[in-house]
PDB file of N, CA, C and O in Angstrom:
ATOM      1  N   MET A   1     154.741  67.503 104.584  1.00  0.00           N
ATOM      2  CA  MET A   1     154.014  68.348 104.209  1.00  0.00           C
ATOM      3  C   MET A   1     153.622  67.903 103.159  1.00  0.00           C
ATOM      4  O   MET A   1     154.413  67.428 102.344  1.00  0.00           O
ATOM      5  N   VAL A   2     152.403  67.953 102.960  1.00  0.00           N
ATOM      6  CA  VAL A   2     152.262  66.899 101.034  1.00  0.00           C
ATOM      7  C   VAL A   2     150.888  68.137 100.002  1.00  0.00           C
ATOM      8  O   VAL A   2     149.663  68.131 100.125  1.00  0.00           O
ATOM      9  N   PHE A   3     151.701  68.971  99.140  1.00  0.00           N
ATOM     10  CA  PHE A   3     150.661  69.650  98.337  1.00  0.00           C
ATOM     11  C   PHE A   3     150.262  69.088  97.041  1.00  0.00           C
ATOM     12  O   PHE A   3     150.941  68.814  96.051  1.00  0.00           O
ATOM     13  N   ARG A   4     149.036  68.981  97.268  1.00  0.00           N
ATOM     14  CA  ARG A   4     148.351  68.563  95.649  1.00  0.00           C
ATOM     15  C   ARG A   4     147.766  70.126  95.124  1.00  0.00           C
ATOM     16  O   ARG A   4     146.955  70.904  95.627  1.00  0.00           O
ATOM     17  N   VAL A   5     148.643  70.175  93.791  1.00  0.00           N
ATOM     18  CA  VAL A   5     147.782  70.861  92.660  1.00  0.00           C
ATOM     19  C   VAL A   5     147.495  69.923  91.675  1.00  0.00           C
ATOM     20  O   VAL A   5     148.171  69.013  91.196  1.00  0.00           O
ATOM     21  N   MET A   6     145.999  70.443  91.393  1.00  0.00           N
ATOM     22  CA  MET A   6     145.288  69.872  90.100  1.00  0.00           C
ATOM     23  C   MET A   6     144.861  70.726  89.059  1.00  0.00           C
ATOM     24  O   MET A   6     144.308  71.821  89.166  1.00  0.00           O
ATOM     25  N   ASN A   7     145.168  70.128  88.076  1.00  0.00           N
ATOM     26  CA  ASN A   7     144.817  71.584  86.780  1.00  0.00           C
ATOM     27  C   ASN A   7     143.900  70.183  85.947  1.00  0.00           C
ATOM     28  O   ASN A   7     144.122  69.010  85.649  1.00  0.00           O
ATOM     29  N   ASP A   8     142.611  71.338  85.806  1.00  0.00           N
ATOM     30  CA  ASP A   8     141.871  70.414  84.742  1.00  0.00           C
ATOM     31  C   ASP A   8     141.933  71.247  83.395  1.00  0.00           C
ATOM     32  O   ASP A   8     140.930  71.026  82.716  1.00  0.00           O
ATOM     33  N   GLY A   9     142.781  72.104  82.833  1.00  0.00           N
ATOM     34  CA  GLY A   9     143.216  72.495  81.853  1.00  0.00           C
ATOM     35  C   GLY A   9     143.755  71.116  80.576  1.00  0.00           C
ATOM     36  O   GLY A   9     143.275  70.011  80.323  1.00  0.00           O
ATOM     37  N   HIS A  10     144.852  71.814  80.069  1.00  0.00           N
ATOM     38  CA  HIS A  10     145.448  71.005  78.912  1.00  0.00           C
ATOM     39  C   HIS A  10     146.584  70.520  79.573  1.00  0.00           C
ATOM     40  O   HIS A  10     147.480  71.150  80.136  1.00  0.00           O
ATOM     41  N   GLN A  11     146.372  68.906  79.379  1.00  0.00           N
ATOM     42  CA  GLN A  11     146.852  67.846  79.910  1.00  0.00           C
ATOM     43  C   GLN A  11     148.685  68.157  79.816  1.00  0.00           C
ATOM     44  O   GLN A  11     149.121  68.141  78.664  1.00  0.00           O
ATOM     45  N   ALA A  12     149.296  68.316  80.478  1.00  0.00           N
ATOM     46  CA  ALA A  12     151.021  68.171  80.378  1.00  0.00           C
ATOM     47  C   ALA A  12     151.390  66.826  80.046  1.00  0.00           C
ATOM     48  O   ALA A  12     150.966  65.707  80.337  1.00  0.00           O
ATOM     49  N   ASP A  13     152.439  67.356  79.250  1.00  0.00           N
ATOM     50  CA  ASP A  13     153.261  65.753  78.851  1.00  0.00           C
ATOM     51  C   ASP A  13     154.264  65.754  79.453  1.00  0.00           C
ATOM     52  O   ASP A  13     155.051  66.696  79.376  1.00  0.00           O
ATOM     53  N   LEU A  14     154.483  64.653  80.227  1.00  0.00           N
ATOM     54  CA  LEU A  14     155.256  64.354  81.913  1.00  0.00           C
ATOM     55  C   LEU A  14     156.716  63.898  80.969  1.00  0.00           C
ATOM     56  O   LEU A  14     157.737  63.716  81.633  1.00  0.00           O
ATOM     57  N   GLU A  15     156.770  63.783  79.996  1.00  0.00           N
ATOM     58  CA  GLU A  15     158.472  63.453  79.394  1.00  0.00           C
ATOM     59  C   GLU A  15     159.016  64.871  79.237  1.00  0.00           C
ATOM     60  O   GLU A  15     160.112  65.295  79.606  1.00  0.00           O
ATOM     61  N   VAL A  16     157.531  65.842  78.302  1.00  0.00           N
ATOM     62  CA  VAL A  16     158.190  67.287  78.934  1.00  0.00           C
ATOM     63  C   VAL A  16     158.856  67.213  80.356  1.00  0.00           C
ATOM     64  O   VAL A  16     160.070  67.061  80.487  1.00  0.00           O
ATOM     65  N   ILE A  17     158.220  67.298  81.126  1.00  0.00           N
ATOM     66  CA  ILE A  17     158.040  67.834  82.291  1.00  0.00           C
ATOM     67  C   ILE A  17     159.345  67.158  82.726  1.00  0.00           C
ATOM     68  O   ILE A  17     160.069  67.924  83.363  1.00  0.00           O
ATOM     69  N   GLN A  18     159.821  65.960  82.554  1.00  0.00           N
ATOM     70  CA  GLN A  18     160.927  65.427  83.312  1.00  0.00           C
ATOM     71  C   GLN A  18     162.188  65.976  82.547  1.00  0.00           C
ATOM     72  O   GLN A  18     163.253  66.139  83.144  1.00  0.00           O
ATOM     73  N   ARG A  19     162.041  66.253  81.232  1.00  0.00           N
ATOM     74  CA  ARG A  19     163.419  67.088  80.725  1.00  0.00           C
ATOM     75  C   ARG A  19     162.976  68.466  81.231  1.00  0.00           C
ATOM     76  O   ARG A  19     163.969  69.165  81.029  1.00  0.00           O
ATOM     77  N   ILE A  20     162.163  69.127  81.701  1.00  0.00           N
ATOM     78  CA  ILE A  20     162.631  70.579  82.053  1.00  0.00           C
ATOM     79  C   ILE A  20     163.789  70.490  83.445  1.00  0.00           C
ATOM     80  O   ILE A  20     164.846  71.056  83.724  1.00  0.00           O
ATOM     81  N   LEU A  21     162.628  69.105  84.311  1.00  0.00           N
ATOM     82  CA  LEU A  21     163.549  69.255  85.670  1.00  0.00           C
ATOM     83  C   LEU A  21     164.892  69.011  85.365  1.00  0.00           C
ATOM     84  O   LEU A  21     165.817  69.822  85.332  1.00  0.00           O
ATOM     85  N   TYR A  22     164.906  67.320  85.055  1.00  0.00           N
ATOM     86  CA  TYR A  22     166.477  66.973  84.762  1.00  0.00           C
ATOM     87  C   TYR A  22     167.190  67.015  83.147  1.00  0.00           C
ATOM     88  O   TYR A  22     167.723  66.150  82.452  1.00  0.00           O
ATOM     89  N   PRO A  23     166.953  68.226  82.988  1.00  0.00           N
ATOM     90  CA  PRO A  23     168.012  68.695  81.502  1.00  0.00           C
ATOM     91  C   PRO A  23     168.892  67.730  80.925  1.00  0.00           C
ATOM     92  O   PRO A  23     169.790  67.863  81.756  1.00  0.00           O
ATOM     93  N   ALA A  24     169.290  66.935  80.211  1.00  0.00           N
ATOM     94  CA  ALA A  24     170.770  66.875  79.645  1.00  0.00           C
ATOM     95  C   ALA A  24     171.740  68.164  79.807  1.00  0.00           C
ATOM     96  O   ALA A  24     171.512  69.359  79.618  1.00  0.00           O
ATOM     97  N   GLU A  25     173.081  67.376  80.288  1.00  0.00           N
ATOM     98  CA  GLU A  25     174.014  68.837  80.359  1.00  0.00           C
ATOM     99  C   GLU A  25     174.155  69.659  79.273  1.00  0.00           C
ATOM    100  O   GLU A  25     174.376  70.868  79.346  1.00  0.00           O
ATOM    101  N   ASP A  26     173.961  68.660  77.693  1.00  0.00           N
ATOM    102  CA  ASP A  26     174.240  69.669  76.488  1.00  0.00           C
ATOM    103  C   ASP A  26     172.900  70.302  76.024  1.00  0.00           C
ATOM    104  O   ASP A  26     172.805  70.883  74.944  1.00  0.00           O
ATOM    105  N   VAL A  27     171.993  70.176  76.791  1.00  0.00           N
ATOM    106  CA  VAL A  27     170.447  70.839  76.034  1.00  0.00           C
ATOM    107  C   VAL A  27     170.170  72.431  76.753  1.00  0.00           C
ATOM    108  O   VAL A  27     170.102  72.551  77.976  1.00  0.00           O
ATOM    109  N   LYS A  28     170.093  73.060  76.249  1.00  0.00           N
ATOM    110  CA  LYS A  28     169.640  74.888  77.239  1.00  0.00           C
ATOM    111  C   LYS A  28     168.611  74.735  77.457  1.00  0.00           C
ATOM    112  O   LYS A  28     168.054  74.522  76.381  1.00  0.00           O
ATOM    113  N   PRO A  29     167.478  74.680  78.755  1.00  0.00           N
ATOM    114  CA  PRO A  29     166.410  74.921  79.042  1.00  0.00           C
ATOM    115  C   PRO A  29     165.806  75.717  77.884  1.00  0.00           C
ATOM    116  O   PRO A  29     166.551  76.429  77.211  1.00  0.00           O
ATOM    117  N   LYS A  30     164.505  75.640  77.613  1.00  0.00           N
ATOM    118  CA  LYS A  30     163.642  76.820  76.851  1.00  0.00           C
ATOM    119  C   LYS A  30     162.670  77.620  77.915  1.00  0.00           C
ATOM    120  O   LYS A  30     162.023  78.655  77.748  1.00  0.00           O
ATOM    121  N   SER A  31     162.803  76.753  79.086  1.00  0.00           N
ATOM    122  CA  SER A  31     161.829  77.220  80.421  1.00  0.00           C
ATOM    123  C   SER A  31     162.358  77.087  81.318  1.00  0.00           C
ATOM    124  O   SER A  31     163.020  76.070  81.526  1.00  0.00           O
ATOM    125  N   TYR A  32     162.272  77.908  82.030  1.00  0.00           N
ATOM    126  CA  TYR A  32     162.769  78.097  83.685  1.00  0.00           C
ATOM    127  C   TYR A  32     161.761  77.728  85.005  1.00  0.00           C
ATOM    128  O   TYR A  32     162.072  77.148  86.045  1.00  0.00           O
ATOM    129  N   GLY A  33     160.573  78.219  84.631  1.00  0.00           N
ATOM    130  CA  GLY A  33     159.821  78.228  85.707  1.00  0.00           C
ATOM    131  C   GLY A  33     159.672  76.695  86.873  1.00  0.00           C
ATOM    132  O   GLY A  33     159.753  76.692  88.102  1.00  0.00           O
ATOM    133  N   ILE A  34     159.527  75.966  86.289  1.00  0.00           N
ATOM    134  CA  ILE A  34     159.266  74.344  87.084  1.00  0.00           C
ATOM    135  C   ILE A  34     160.739  74.263  87.372  1.00  0.00           C
ATOM    136  O   ILE A  34     161.025  74.209  88.568  1.00  0.00           O
ATOM    137  N   LYS A  35     161.621  74.246  86.604  1.00  0.00           N
ATOM    138  CA  LYS A  35     163.020  74.258  87.487  1.00  0.00           C
ATOM    139  C   LYS A  35     163.332  74.899  88.070  1.00  0.00           C
ATOM    140  O   LYS A  35     164.162  74.679  88.952  1.00  0.00           O
ATOM    141  N   ASN A  36     162.879  75.825  87.865  1.00  0.00           N
ATOM    142  CA  ASN A  36     163.624  77.180  89.516  1.00  0.00           C
ATOM    143  C   ASN A  36     162.956  76.768  90.560  1.00  0.00           C
ATOM    144  O   ASN A  36     163.652  76.756  91.576  1.00  0.00           O
ATOM    145  N   VAL A  37     161.631  76.347  90.737  1.00  0.00           N
ATOM    146  CA  VAL A  37     160.811  76.502  91.677  1.00  0.00           C
ATOM    147  C   VAL A  37     161.356  74.580  92.254  1.00  0.00           C
ATOM    148  O   VAL A  37     161.223  74.143  93.397  1.00  0.00           O
ATOM    149  N   ASN A  38     161.783  74.014  91.374  1.00  0.00           N
ATOM    150  CA  ASN A  38     162.249  72.765  92.029  1.00  0.00           C
ATOM    151  C   ASN A  38     163.835  72.912  92.233  1.00  0.00           C
ATOM    152  O   ASN A  38     164.713  72.215  92.742  1.00  0.00           O
ATOM    153  N   ASP A  39     163.805  73.523  91.918  1.00  0.00           N
ATOM    154  CA  ASP A  39     165.876  74.004  92.410  1.00  0.00           C
ATOM    155  C   ASP A  39     165.632  74.329  93.754  1.00  0.00           C
ATOM    156  O   ASP A  39     166.265  73.756  94.641  1.00  0.00           O
ATOM    157  N   ARG A  40     164.939  75.028  93.961  1.00  0.00           N
ATOM    158  CA  ARG A  40     165.007  75.878  94.893  1.00  0.00           C
ATOM    159  C   ARG A  40     164.368  75.465  95.998  1.00  0.00           C
ATOM    160  O   ARG A  40     164.759  76.206  96.900  1.00  0.00           O
ATOM    161  N   LEU A  41     163.365  74.454  96.553  1.00  0.00           N
ATOM    162  CA  LEU A  41     162.445  74.025  97.348  1.00  0.00           C
ATOM    163  C   LEU A  41     163.923  73.025  97.318  1.00  0.00           C
ATOM    164  O   LEU A  41     164.604  73.241  98.321  1.00  0.00           O
ATOM    165  N   ARG A  42     164.547  71.958  96.338  1.00  0.00           N
ATOM    166  CA  ARG A  42     165.521  71.331  96.768  1.00  0.00           C
ATOM    167  C   ARG A  42     166.294  71.582  97.558  1.00  0.00           C
ATOM    168  O   ARG A  42     166.494  70.760  98.452  1.00  0.00           O
ATOM    169  N   HIS A  43     167.216  73.148  97.520  1.00  0.00           N
ATOM    170  CA  HIS A  43     168.175  74.159  98.189  1.00  0.00           C
ATOM    171  C   HIS A  43     167.650  73.955  99.603  1.00  0.00           C
ATOM    172  O   HIS A  43     168.198  73.391 100.550  1.00  0.00           O
ATOM    173  N   GLN A  44     166.543  74.502  99.530  1.00  0.00           N
ATOM    174  CA  GLN A  44     166.029  74.910 101.113  1.00  0.00           C
ATOM    175  C   GLN A  44     165.604  73.850 101.831  1.00  0.00           C
ATOM    176  O   GLN A  44     165.503  74.030 103.045  1.00  0.00           O
ATOM    177  N   TYR A  45     165.226  72.391 101.225  1.00  0.00           N
ATOM    178  CA  TYR A  45     164.239  71.191 102.562  1.00  0.00           C
ATOM    179  C   TYR A  45     165.530  70.100 101.834  1.00  0.00           C
ATOM    180  O   TYR A  45     165.575  68.990 102.365  1.00  0.00           O
ATOM    181  N   GLY A  46     166.707  70.389 100.501  1.00  0.00           N
ATOM    182  CA  GLY A  46     167.267  68.568 100.985  1.00  0.00           C
ATOM    183  C   GLY A  46     166.389  68.123 100.203  1.00  0.00           C
ATOM    184  O   GLY A  46     165.362  68.586  99.707  1.00  0.00           O
ATOM    185  N   GLU A  47     167.230  66.617 100.130  1.00  0.00           N
ATOM    186  CA  GLU A  47     167.120  65.602  99.234  1.00  0.00           C
ATOM    187  C   GLU A  47     165.729  64.752  99.824  1.00  0.00           C
ATOM    188  O   GLU A  47     165.356  63.744  99.225  1.00  0.00           O
ATOM    189  N   GLU A  48     165.112  65.169 100.856  1.00  0.00           N
ATOM    190  CA  GLU A  48     163.485  64.465 101.509  1.00  0.00           C
ATOM    191  C   GLU A  48     162.515  65.147 100.710  1.00  0.00           C
ATOM    192  O   GLU A  48     161.340  64.793 100.616  1.00  0.00           O
ATOM    193  N   TYR A  49     163.081  66.232 100.078  1.00  0.00           N
ATOM    194  CA  TYR A  49     161.541  67.194  99.676  1.00  0.00           C
ATOM    195  C   TYR A  49     161.575  66.386  97.802  1.00  0.00           C
ATOM    196  O   TYR A  49     162.531  66.121  97.074  1.00  0.00           O
ATOM    197  N   THR A  50     160.480  66.267  97.655  1.00  0.00           N
ATOM    198  CA  THR A  50     160.094  65.830  96.498  1.00  0.00           C
ATOM    199  C   THR A  50     158.982  66.182  95.208  1.00  0.00           C
ATOM    200  O   THR A  50     157.842  66.477  95.564  1.00  0.00           O
ATOM    201  N   LEU A  51     159.200  66.165  94.134  1.00  0.00           N
ATOM    202  CA  LEU A  51     158.114  67.142  93.401  1.00  0.00           C
ATOM    203  C   LEU A  51     157.427  65.677  92.035  1.00  0.00           C
ATOM    204  O   LEU A  51     158.042  65.334  91.025  1.00  0.00           O
ATOM    205  N   GLN A  52     156.356  65.242  92.400  1.00  0.00           N
ATOM    206  CA  GLN A  52     155.875  64.740  91.171  1.00  0.00           C
ATOM    207  C   GLN A  52     154.927  65.122  90.478  1.00  0.00           C
ATOM    208  O   GLN A  52     154.089  65.862  90.992  1.00  0.00           O
ATOM    209  N   TYR A  53     154.787  64.638  88.858  1.00  0.00           N
ATOM    210  CA  TYR A  53     153.691  65.138  88.330  1.00  0.00           C
ATOM    211  C   TYR A  53     153.214  63.875  87.516  1.00  0.00           C
ATOM    212  O   TYR A  53     153.939  63.242  86.748  1.00  0.00           O
ATOM    213  N   ARG A  54     151.506  63.518  87.870  1.00  0.00           N
ATOM    214  CA  ARG A  54     150.864  62.701  87.330  1.00  0.00           C
ATOM    215  C   ARG A  54     149.676  62.758  86.489  1.00  0.00           C
ATOM    216  O   ARG A  54     148.780  63.492  86.907  1.00  0.00           O
ATOM    217  N   ILE A  55     149.475  62.140  85.388  1.00  0.00           N
ATOM    218  CA  ILE A  55     148.005  62.092  84.681  1.00  0.00           C
ATOM    219  C   ILE A  55     146.808  61.703  85.804  1.00  0.00           C
ATOM    220  O   ILE A  55     147.379  60.745  86.325  1.00  0.00           O
ATOM    221  N   GLN A  56     145.942  61.778  86.288  1.00  0.00           N
ATOM    222  CA  GLN A  56     144.552  61.493  86.899  1.00  0.00           C
ATOM    223  C   GLN A  56     143.343  61.446  86.312  1.00  0.00           C
ATOM    224  O   GLN A  56     142.535  62.184  86.877  1.00  0.00           O
ATOM    225  N   GLY A  57     142.911  60.852  85.384  1.00  0.00           N
ATOM    226  CA  GLY A  57     141.951  61.155  84.605  1.00  0.00           C
ATOM    227  C   GLY A  57     141.958  62.061  83.258  1.00  0.00           C
ATOM    228  O   GLY A  57     142.400  61.823  82.134  1.00  0.00           O
ATOM    229  N   ASP A  58     141.071  63.578  83.990  1.00  0.00           N
ATOM    230  CA  ASP A  58     141.181  64.346  83.055  1.00  0.00           C
ATOM    231  C   ASP A  58     142.351  65.531  83.420  1.00  0.00           C
ATOM    232  O   ASP A  58     142.786  66.336  82.597  1.00  0.00           O
ATOM    233  N   LEU A  59     142.785  65.440  84.959  1.00  0.00           N
ATOM    234  CA  LEU A  59     143.966  66.025  85.729  1.00  0.00           C
ATOM    235  C   LEU A  59     145.294  65.787  85.064  1.00  0.00           C
ATOM    236  O   LEU A  59     145.786  64.881  84.391  1.00  0.00           O
ATOM    237  N   THR A  60     145.668  66.930  85.506  1.00  0.00           N
ATOM    238  CA  THR A  60     147.220  66.627  85.519  1.00  0.00           C
ATOM    239  C   THR A  60     147.763  67.011  87.411  1.00  0.00           C
ATOM    240  O   THR A  60     147.055  67.922  87.839  1.00  0.00           O
ATOM    241  N   VAL A  61     148.312  66.744  87.980  1.00  0.00           N
ATOM    242  CA  VAL A  61     148.797  66.870  89.184  1.00  0.00           C
ATOM    243  C   VAL A  61     150.144  66.810  89.593  1.00  0.00           C
ATOM    244  O   VAL A  61     151.011  66.074  89.122  1.00  0.00           O
ATOM    245  N   ALA A  62     150.273  67.709  90.585  1.00  0.00           N
ATOM    246  CA  ALA A  62     151.944  67.981  90.877  1.00  0.00           C
ATOM    247  C   ALA A  62     151.398  67.688  92.244  1.00  0.00           C
ATOM    248  O   ALA A  62     150.323  68.102  92.677  1.00  0.00           O
ATOM    249  N   VAL A  63     152.179  66.998  92.814  1.00  0.00           N
ATOM    250  CA  VAL A  63     152.832  66.541  93.991  1.00  0.00           C
ATOM    251  C   VAL A  63     153.841  66.740  94.813  1.00  0.00           C
ATOM    252  O   VAL A  63     154.815  65.988  94.813  1.00  0.00           O
ATOM    253  N   ILE A  64     153.729  67.816  95.646  1.00  0.00           N
ATOM    254  CA  ILE A  64     154.940  67.897  96.201  1.00  0.00           C
ATOM    255  C   ILE A  64     154.914  67.716  97.534  1.00  0.00           C
ATOM    256  O   ILE A  64     153.892  67.665  98.218  1.00  0.00           O
ATOM    257  N   ARG A  65     156.006  67.619  97.907  1.00  0.00           N
ATOM    258  CA  ARG A  65     156.424  66.811  99.457  1.00  0.00           C
ATOM    259  C   ARG A  65     157.317  67.405 100.190  1.00  0.00           C
ATOM    260  O   ARG A  65     158.389  67.643  99.633  1.00  0.00           O
ATOM    261  N   ILE A  66     157.134  67.857 101.777  1.00  0.00           N
ATOM    262  CA  ILE A  66     158.212  69.081 102.144  1.00  0.00           C
ATOM    263  C   ILE A  66     158.698  68.636 103.416  1.00  0.00           C
ATOM    264  O   ILE A  66     157.775  68.563 104.226  1.00  0.00           O
ATOM    265  N   PRO A  67     159.803  68.315 103.881  1.00  0.00           N
ATOM    266  CA  PRO A  67     160.014  67.650 105.409  1.00  0.00           C
ATOM    267  C   PRO A  67     159.425  68.760 105.896  1.00  0.00           C
ATOM    268  O   PRO A  67     159.205  69.837 105.341  1.00  0.00           O
ATOM    269  N   LEU A  68     159.055  68.171 107.634  1.00  0.00           N
ATOM    270  CA  LEU A  68     158.386  69.582 108.406  1.00  0.00           C
ATOM    271  C   LEU A  68     159.689  70.012 109.261  1.00  0.00           C
ATOM    272  O   LEU A  68     159.841  71.144 109.718  1.00  0.00           O
ATOM    273  N   GLU A  69     160.687  68.859 109.424  1.00  0.00           N
ATOM    274  CA  GLU A  69     161.728  68.856 110.087  1.00  0.00           C
ATOM    275  C   GLU A  69     162.813  68.725 109.453  1.00  0.00           C
ATOM    276  O   GLU A  69     162.659  67.753 108.713  1.00  0.00           O
ATOM    277  N   LYS A  70     164.483  69.433 109.237  1.00  0.00           N
ATOM    278  CA  LYS A  70     165.251  69.344 109.461  1.00  0.00           C
ATOM    279  C   LYS A  70     165.903  68.002 109.572  1.00  0.00           C
ATOM    280  O   LYS A  70     165.219  67.168 110.165  1.00  0.00           O
ATOM    281  N   THR A  71     167.303  67.524 109.051  1.00  0.00           N
ATOM    282  CA  THR A  71     167.882  66.379 109.563  1.00  0.00           C
ATOM    283  C   THR A  71     168.111  67.103 110.879  1.00  0.00           C
ATOM    284  O   THR A  71     168.194  68.308 111.112  1.00  0.00           O
ATOM    285  N   GLY A  72     168.216  65.698 111.941  1.00  0.00           N
ATOM    286  CA  GLY A  72     168.519  66.318 113.460  1.00  0.00           C
ATOM    287  C   GLY A  72     167.803  66.381 114.107  1.00  0.00           C
ATOM    288  O   GLY A  72     167.937  66.111 115.300  1.00  0.00           O
ATOM    289  N   GLY A  73     166.495  66.862 113.432  1.00  0.00           N
ATOM    290  CA  GLY A  73     165.311  67.441 114.216  1.00  0.00           C
ATOM    291  C   GLY A  73     164.676  68.499 114.395  1.00  0.00           C
ATOM    292  O   GLY A  73     163.602  68.508 114.996  1.00  0.00           O
ATOM    293  N   GLU A  74     165.489  70.055 113.677  1.00  0.00           N
ATOM    294  CA  GLU A  74     165.297  71.109 113.750  1.00  0.00           C
ATOM    295  C   GLU A  74     164.041  71.170 112.749  1.00  0.00           C
ATOM    296  O   GLU A  74     163.936  70.465 111.745  1.00  0.00           O
ATOM    297  N   ALA A  75     163.115  72.114 113.176  1.00  0.00           N
ATOM    298  CA  ALA A  75     161.707  72.493 112.470  1.00  0.00           C
ATOM    299  C   ALA A  75     162.553  73.687 111.749  1.00  0.00           C
ATOM    300  O   ALA A  75     163.540  74.346 112.077  1.00  0.00           O
ATOM    301  N   TYR A  76     161.443  73.641 110.276  1.00  0.00           N
ATOM    302  CA  TYR A  76     161.844  74.544 109.694  1.00  0.00           C
ATOM    303  C   TYR A  76     160.477  75.636 109.878  1.00  0.00           C
ATOM    304  O   TYR A  76     159.340  75.662 110.349  1.00  0.00           O
ATOM    305  N   GLY A  77     161.615  76.623 109.038  1.00  0.00           N
ATOM    306  CA  GLY A  77     159.851  78.127 109.930  1.00  0.00           C
ATOM    307  C   GLY A  77     160.315  78.529 110.880  1.00  0.00           C
ATOM    308  O   GLY A  77     159.607  79.510 111.111  1.00  0.00           O
ATOM    309  N   GLY A  78     161.282  78.458 111.902  1.00  0.00           N
ATOM    310  CA  GLY A  78     161.699  79.225 112.933  1.00  0.00           C
ATOM    311  C   GLY A  78     162.532  80.226 112.090  1.00  0.00           C
ATOM    312  O   GLY A  78     162.936  80.190 110.927  1.00  0.00           O
ATOM    313  N   GLY A  79     162.660  81.270 113.243  1.00  0.00           N
ATOM    314  CA  GLY A  79     164.081  81.719 113.328  1.00  0.00           C
ATOM    315  C   GLY A  79     164.190  82.437 112.027  1.00  0.00           C
ATOM    316  O   GLY A  79     163.249  82.507 111.236  1.00  0.00           O
ATOM    317  N   ASN A  80     165.636  83.092 111.777  1.00  0.00           N
ATOM    318  CA  ASN A  80     165.693  84.222 111.219  1.00  0.00           C
ATOM    319  C   ASN A  80     166.247  83.942 110.222  1.00  0.00           C
ATOM    320  O   ASN A  80     167.327  83.391 110.432  1.00  0.00           O
ATOM    321  N   ASP A  81     165.840  84.151 108.580  1.00  0.00           N
ATOM    322  CA  ASP A  81     166.439  83.758 107.283  1.00  0.00           C
ATOM    323  C   ASP A  81     167.173  84.132 106.052  1.00  0.00           C
ATOM    324  O   ASP A  81     167.324  85.234 106.578  1.00  0.00           O
ATOM    325  N   SER A  82     167.596  84.221 105.247  1.00  0.00           N
ATOM    326  CA  SER A  82     168.041  85.106 103.914  1.00  0.00           C
ATOM    327  C   SER A  82     166.428  85.624 103.418  1.00  0.00           C
ATOM    328  O   SER A  82     166.428  86.527 102.582  1.00  0.00           O
ATOM    329  N   GLY A  83     165.391  85.231 103.773  1.00  0.00           N
ATOM    330  CA  GLY A  83     164.668  85.457 103.141  1.00  0.00           C
ATOM    331  C   GLY A  83     163.658  86.678 103.343  1.00  0.00           C
ATOM    332  O   GLY A  83     162.619  86.741 102.685  1.00  0.00           O
ATOM    333  N   GLY A  84     164.007  87.627 104.269  1.00  0.00           N
ATOM    334  CA  GLY A  84     163.606  88.840 104.943  1.00  0.00           C
ATOM    335  C   GLY A  84     162.056  88.708 105.632  1.00  0.00           C
ATOM    336  O   GLY A  84     161.134  89.522 105.684  1.00  0.00           O
ATOM    337  N   GLY A  85     162.229  86.843 106.306  1.00  0.00           N
ATOM    338  CA  GLY A  85     160.502  86.474 106.755  1.00  0.00           C
ATOM    339  C   GLY A  85     160.018  86.501 106.047  1.00  0.00           C
ATOM    340  O   GLY A  85     158.885  86.402 106.518  1.00  0.00           O
ATOM    341  N   ARG A  86     159.876  86.606 104.592  1.00  0.00           N
ATOM    342  CA  ARG A  86     159.053  86.123 103.728  1.00  0.00           C
ATOM    343  C   ARG A  86     158.799  84.466 102.818  1.00  0.00           C
ATOM    344  O   ARG A  86     159.608  83.746 102.235  1.00  0.00           O
ATOM    345  N   ARG A  87     157.448  84.347 103.025  1.00  0.00           N
ATOM    346  CA  ARG A  87     157.804  82.732 103.099  1.00  0.00           C
ATOM    347  C   ARG A  87     156.439  82.592 101.778  1.00  0.00           C
ATOM    348  O   ARG A  87     156.140  81.492 101.313  1.00  0.00           O
TER     349      ARG A  87
END
């Protein structure tokens, strides 16, 4: 599944986003929002999940790719999860 989120406000600095998503070990992050979302989705969906940012014209675009099946063919979204059924 692919989500594209487009923002027509102030363009993001892609280098800053990369430093937030993948900080150096000796750097304490100043912002946690983007990193926390990225880490949680990667934990839930594994290495097949991706988050990419790009600039398209005047837009900052975030592209999120989430696999619809776990490795081994098991579908996501079914059954009881630790999230209390909330998604």
